[in-house]
C-alpha positions as CSV (number, residue, x, y, z in Angstrom):
1,X,132.0,389.5,310.8
2,X,132.9,387.9,307.4
3,X,132.8,384.5,309.1
4,X,129.2,385.0,310.1
5,X,127.9,385.8,306.5
6,X,127.0,382.2,305.6
7,X,124.9,381.8,308.7
8,X,121.5,382.9,307.3
9,X,121.9,380.7,304.2
10,X,122.2,377.4,306.3
11,X,118.4,377.0,306.8
12,X,117.9,377.5,303.1
13,X,120.4,374.8,302.2
14,X,118.8,372.5,304.7
15,X,115.4,373.2,303.3
16,X,116.7,372.6,299.8
17,X,118.2,369.3,300.9
18,X,114.8,368.2,302.3
19,X,113.1,369.1,299.1
20,X,115.6,367.2,297.0
21,X,115.2,364.2,299.3
22,X,111.4,364.4,299.0
23,X,111.7,364.6,295.2
24,X,114.0,361.5,295.1
25,X,111.6,359.6,297.4
26,X,108.6,360.6,295.3
27,X,110.4,359.5,292.1
28,X,111.3,356.2,293.7
29,X,107.8,355.6,294.9
30,X,106.4,356.3,291.4
31,X,108.8,353.9,289.9
32,X,107.9,351.2,292.5
33,X,104.2,351.7,291.9
34,X,104.7,351.6,288.2
35,X,106.7,348.4,288.4
36,X,104.0,346.9,290.6
37,X,101.3,347.9,288.2
38,X,103.1,346.5,285.2
39,X,103.8,343.2,287.1
40,X,100.3,343.0,288.4
41,X,99.0,343.6,284.9
42,X,101.2,340.9,283.4
43,X,100.1,338.5,286.1
44,X,96.5,339.3,285.3
45,X,97.1,338.9,281.6
46,X,98.8,335.5,282.2
47,X,95.8,334.4,284.3
48,X,93.3,335.5,281.7
49,X,95.3,333.6,279.0
50,X,95.5,330.5,281.2
51,X,91.8,330.7,281.9
52,X,90.9,331.1,278.2
53,X,93.1,328.0,277.4
54,X,91.5,325.8,280.1
55,X,89.4,322.8,278.9
56,X,85.6,322.9,279.4
57,X,84.4,319.9,281.4
58,X,80.9,318.8,282.3
59,X,80.8,315.3,283.7
60,X,82.7,313.1,281.3
61,X,82.3,315.6,278.4
62,X,85.5,317.5,277.6
63,X,85.2,320.5,275.3
64,X,82.1,319.0,273.8
65,X,78.4,318.7,274.6
66,X,75.9,315.9,273.9
67,X,75.1,316.0,270.2
68,X,78.6,317.2,269.2
69,X,81.1,315.0,267.3
70,X,83.4,313.4,269.9
71,X,85.9,310.7,270.5
72,X,85.1,308.1,273.1
73,X,88.1,307.3,275.3
74,X,87.5,305.3,278.5
75,X,83.8,306.5,278.4
76,X,85.1,310.2,278.2
77,X,83.8,312.2,275.3
78,X,86.3,314.7,274.0
79,X,87.1,316.9,271.0
80,X,90.7,315.6,270.9
81,X,93.0,313.0,272.3
82,X,96.7,312.1,272.2
83,X,98.0,308.7,273.1
84,X,101.7,308.6,273.7
85,X,104.2,311.3,272.6
86,X,104.6,312.6,269.1
87,X,108.3,313.3,269.6
88,X,109.2,309.9,271.1
89,X,110.1,306.6,269.5
90,X,107.1,304.6,270.7
91,X,103.4,304.3,269.8
92,X,101.7,307.6,269.2
93,X,98.1,308.3,268.1
94,X,96.4,311.6,267.8
95,X,92.7,312.1,267.1
96,X,91.3,315.4,265.8
97,X,88.0,316.7,264.6
98,X,88.5,318.8,261.4
99,X,85.4,320.4,260.0
100,X,83.2,317.9,261.7
101,X,85.2,314.9,260.5
102,X,87.4,312.5,262.5
103,X,91.1,312.4,261.4
104,X,94.1,310.6,262.9
105,X,97.8,311.1,262.9
106,X,100.2,308.6,264.4
107,X,103.1,306.2,264.6
108,X,101.8,302.6,264.7
109,X,103.7,299.5,265.7
110,X,103.1,295.9,264.8
111,X,102.4,293.2,267.4
112,X,106.0,292.0,267.1
113,X,107.2,295.5,268.1
114,X,108.4,296.5,264.6
115,X,107.4,299.9,263.3
116,X,104.4,299.5,261.1
117,X,103.5,302.8,259.5
118,X,103.0,306.5,260.0
119,X,99.5,307.9,259.4
120,X,98.9,311.4,258.4
121,X,95.3,312.8,258.5
122,X,93.9,309.3,258.1
123,X,91.6,308.5,256.3
124,X,92.0,311.6,254.2
125,X,95.8,311.6,253.9
126,X,98.1,309.3,251.8
127,X,98.6,305.7,252.7
128,X,102.1,304.1,252.8
129,X,102.9,302.0,249.7
130,X,101.9,298.4,250.2
131,X,99.2,299.3,252.8
132,X,95.5,299.4,252.1
133,X,92.7,301.7,253.4
134,X,89.2,300.4,253.2
135,X,85.8,301.3,254.5
136,X,84.3,299.1,257.2
137,X,81.6,296.7,255.9
138,X,79.6,296.6,259.1
139,X,79.9,300.1,260.4
140,X,80.7,303.7,259.5
141,X,84.4,303.9,259.6
142,X,87.7,302.9,258.0
143,X,90.4,300.3,258.5
144,X,94.1,300.3,257.6
145,X,95.6,297.0,256.5
146,X,99.3,296.1,256.1
147,X,100.8,294.2,253.2
148,X,99.7,290.9,254.7
149,X,96.1,292.0,254.9
150,X,96.1,292.4,258.7
151,X,94.1,295.2,260.2
152,X,96.6,297.5,262.0
153,X,94.3,300.5,262.6
154,X,90.6,301.2,262.5
155,X,87.7,303.1,263.9
156,X,84.0,303.3,263.7
157,X,81.5,306.1,264.2
158,X,78.2,305.5,266.0
159,X,76.0,308.5,265.5
160,X,78.5,311.3,266.1
161,X,80.8,309.3,268.5
162,X,84.1,307.9,267.2
163,X,85.8,304.9,268.7
164,X,89.2,303.4,267.9
165,X,88.3,299.7,267.9
166,X,91.6,297.8,267.3
167,X,94.6,296.8,269.3
168,X,97.5,299.2,269.3
169,X,101.0,298.1,270.3
170,X,104.0,299.6,271.9
171,X,107.5,299.4,270.4
172,X,108.2,296.5,272.8
173,X,105.2,294.5,271.6
174,X,103.1,295.2,274.7
175,X,99.5,296.3,274.3
176,X,99.1,300.1,274.3
177,X,95.3,300.3,273.7
178,X,92.3,298.4,272.6
179,X,88.7,298.9,271.7
180,X,86.0,298.3,274.3
181,X,82.3,298.9,275.0
182,X,83.3,302.0,276.9
183,X,85.4,303.4,274.0
184,X,89.1,303.1,273.5
185,X,90.9,301.7,276.5
186,X,94.4,303.1,276.8
187,X,97.3,301.6,278.8
188,X,99.7,304.5,278.3
189,X,99.4,308.2,279.2
190,X,96.7,309.8,277.1
191,X,95.6,313.4,276.9
192,X,91.9,314.0,276.7
193,X,90.7,317.2,275.1
194,X,92.7,320.2,274.0
195,X,94.3,321.7,277.1
196,X,92.5,319.0,278.9
197,X,93.5,316.2,281.3
198,X,96.1,313.4,281.1
199,X,95.2,310.0,282.3
200,X,97.2,306.8,282.7
């Protein structure tokens, strides 16, 4: 008779086992759903951030509208451009609009491939010793001349449109960009607009 005593308790143990399994399953399900929600939320957040960082484009206007100050690069009007790579060892030119004014940063090379000068917030920033900054006589804009009086960099503004109108050279002496009727013509990869497109 003593061996039969545990008999009635077996169904209770089995039921308790089922309940414990159910609790473990429910806990695991909650954790999975929570992880999915967090991951889904992070993906949504990333997408929203990416969307907010995308360039606004309408025709050939990038981040600007007719009547806004803009750079003209290959007939594309943009709020910003970057020719070349700032961290490289070749020609680099960046155009920005700061409080409605056009400013440039860059690493400029001479036609013979020698490093000419670095510009920092031109025409507002300092000019390297021996170089000369002057206003254009026939247009609204500035030029930068080397110690021999040769124009190495320059731009003009027509209304509210800014155009780089000089030849720019690579470190190997090849032409990197030049001025044209349709704005600056670039022969190296150039980024148009903040978070915009890269051409070339």
